[in-house]
Phi, psi and omega in degrees: 000331179295321179293317179299314178299318180298315181297317179295316180292319179296319177297317179298313180298319185279341183090013177278130178271111178282125177259340178204138177214105187234116173278149177220120178294140179237216186294146173236123177262190183299317184230009174210158179240165182226133182224141175254152177228128176259124186235131173231142179195176178212155179172180177284174185300323179298316180296316181295313181293323178294319178298314179295322178297317178299320178297313184291332184256008181293149174283345178286149179282084182246143176225129176278116181270323177212151183213131173233131180228129181214167178285133179274346178210178184293332182270354182062024175282337175244135180248145175253132184236132172226132178211158174244124178252153175233143177218150175245157178213153180273134176269125180300147184302322181293324177293318180296321179293321179297323179291326180288336181283344185280000000 
């Protein structure tokens, strides 16, 4: 939920209009988990670059796995952005123990 809040707030601050934001659970290891996020949005070049800068300089453990950037119109004043992010998180010991008991 921290990553989702960060993405929404960063998009709002930068002026990027998010058209899709989808989390997808991925692998879970013994003491950490891995999650992917599919993000689509549009905005002018300033909004897109500010959003990407926020991702790269975030204190959250985020990694851009794939990125597509294209012109949203004929004048290229609007850009379309699609990316896949990856994040890891630590599983609390009590949660890990509960999974092992099942």
